[in-house]
C-alpha positions in Angstrom: 10.7 25.9 -17.7 10.6 24.2 -14.4 11.6 24.7 -10.8 14.6 22.3 -10.3 15.7 22.1 -6.7 17.6 18.8 -7.0 20.9 20.2 -5.5 19.0 21.3 -2.4 17.1 18.1 -2.0 17.8 16.3 1.3 15.2 13.5 1.7 11.5 12.7 1.0 8.8 10.1 1.2 6.0 10.0 -1.4 3.0 7.7 -0.9 0.8 6.5 -3.7 -1.0 3.7 -1.8 -4.3 5.6 -2.3 -5.2 5.4 -6.0 -5.4 8.8 -7.7 -3.5 10.5 -4.8 0.1 11.2 -4.0 1.0 12.5 -0.6 4.2 12.9 1.3 7.0 15.3 2.3 10.3 16.5 1.0 13.0 18.4 2.9 15.4 20.9 1.1 18.7 22.3 2.3 19.1 26.0 2.8 22.6 27.4 3.6 22.6 28.9 7.1 18.9 28.2 7.7 16.7 25.3 8.9 15.8 22.9 6.1 12.6 23.8 4.1 10.0 21.1 4.9 7.5 20.7 2.0 4.3 18.7 2.3 2.9 17.3 -1.0 -0.8 16.7 -1.7 -1.2 15.8 -5.3 -3.9 14.4 -7.6 -2.6 11.5 -9.7 -0.5 8.4 -9.6 3.1 7.2 -9.9 4.0 5.5 -13.2 3.2 1.8 -13.4 6.7 0.7 -12.3 6.0 1.9 -8.7 2.2 2.7 -8.7 0.4 1.9 -5.5 3.6 1.9 -3.5 5.8 4.3 -1.3 8.9 5.9 -2.7 11.7 6.9 -0.3 14.5 9.1 -1.8 17.5 10.9 -0.3 20.6 12.9 -1.1 23.8 12.4 1.0 25.3 15.7 -0.1 22.7 18.4 -0.5 24.0 21.9 -1.3 22.9 25.4 -2.1 25.0 25.3 -5.2 23.7 27.5 -7.9 22.7 30.3 -5.6 25.7 32.2 -6.9 24.2 32.4 -10.4 25.5 29.1 -11.7 23.0 26.4 -12.7 20.8 29.0 -14.2 19.8 30.4 -10.9 19.8 34.2 -10.9 19.1 35.0 -7.3 20.3 33.8 -3.9 17.8 32.0 -1.6 16.4 30.1 -4.7 14.9 27.4 -2.5 13.0 30.0 -0.4 10.7 30.5 -3.4 9.4 26.9 -3.1 6.1 27.0 -1.1 6.0 24.7 1.9 2.6 23.3 0.9 2.7 21.8 -2.5 -0.8 21.1 -3.9 -1.5 20.2 -7.5 -1.1 17.4 -9.9 1.4 14.5 -10.0 3.4 14.4 -13.2 5.8 11.6 -14.0 7.0 9.9 -10.9 9.1 6.8 -11.8 12.3 4.9 -11.1 12.7 4.2 -14.8 14.2 7.4 -16.2 17.7 6.9 -17.6 19.0 5.2 -14.5 17.5 7.7 -12.1 14.3 8.5 -10.1 12.3 11.2 -11.8 9.8 13.1 -9.6 7.7 15.7 -11.3 4.6 17.6 -10.2 2.6 20.7 -11.2 2.2 22.9 -8.1 -0.6 25.5 -7.8 2.0 27.9 -6.3 5.3 27.0 -8.1 4.3 25.6 -11.5 6.3 22.6 -12.7 8.7 21.1 -10.2 11.3 18.5 -11.2 13.7 16.4 -9.2 16.2 14.0 -10.8 17.7 11.6 -8.2 20.2 8.8 -8.7 18.6 5.4 -8.5 21.0 4.4 -5.8 19.5 7.0 -3.5 16.0 5.5 -3.6 14.0 2.6 -2.3 10.5 1.5 -3.2 8.5 0.3 -0.2 5.6 -2.1 0.0 4.7 -5.2 -2.1 4.2 -4.9 -5.8 0.6 -4.1 -6.7 -1.6 -6.0 -9.1 -2.2 -3.1 -11.5 -5.3 -4.8 -13.0 -7.0 -4.4 -9.6 -6.4 -0.6 -9.6 -8.5 2.0 -11.4 -6.9 3.4 -14.6 -3.8 5.5 -13.8 -4.4 9.3 -13.7 -1.6 10.4 -16.0 0.3 13.6 -16.5 -0.1 14.5 -20.2 -3.2 16.5 -19.5 -1.4 18.3 -16.6 1.5 19.2 -18.9 -0.8 20.5 -21.6 -2.7 22.6 -19.0 0.6 23.9 -17.6 1.8 24.9 -21.1 -1.5 26.7 -21.8 -1.2 28.6 -18.5 2.4 29.5 -19.3 1.4 30.8 -22.7 -1.3 33.0 -21.2 1.0 34.4 -18.6 3.7 35.0 -21.3 1.1 36.8 -23.5 0.1 39.1 -20.6 3.7 39.8 -19.7 4.7 40.6 -23.2 1.4 42.4 -23.9 1.3 40.5 -27.1 -1.8 38.4 -27.8 0.2 36.3 -30.4 3.1 35.4 -28.1 3.3 31.8 -27.2 5.6 29.0 -25.9 6.5 25.9 -27.9 6.7 22.3 -26.8 8.2 19.2 -28.3 5.5 16.5 -28.6 5.2 13.2 -30.4 4.3 15.1 -33.6 7.2 17.6 -33.4 7.3 21.2 -32.2 4.0 22.9 -31.5 2.3 25.5 -29.5 0.0 24.7 -26.6 -2.8 26.1 -28.7 -2.4 23.3 -31.2 -4.0 19.8 -30.7 -1.8 16.7 -30.8 -3.8 15.5 -33.8 -2.2 18.1 -36.2 
């Protein structure tokens, strides 16, 4: 489960020039309203293909499509649920995702947020970085595991069932967030 505002996405700049930190902004289209300007302040790094650099992404045709119930959206004003201050942990942020730019983060207010943007709508700014001179990359698997555990706890509370859980597909098959990867 993720917040997926890609249709509303207008433009954004994400900066990973400080190791272990991603900061930037993203604007989202809202029908009949001013764009929603979100500021990102995330712990973590881009994937190695663009780590230590700046990512500029844009969408020439943003829409509010899906607010009519299509695309799995069940309420109008979907984008208004996105908090304008996005603090949390960087997930996968890469230009090497099946021919697209993949931007994922784990927000304290909105949970997992994912954007999938055509590669042709992106540019990586700054010179390539010698990765051997950077500290080890802060990666997202721990963030995803934490997110799944929090989701399972919320699900148990909502269902009022201490055995209720969510399942994920890991390298070792389907498992619950309560299981370790070593099983």
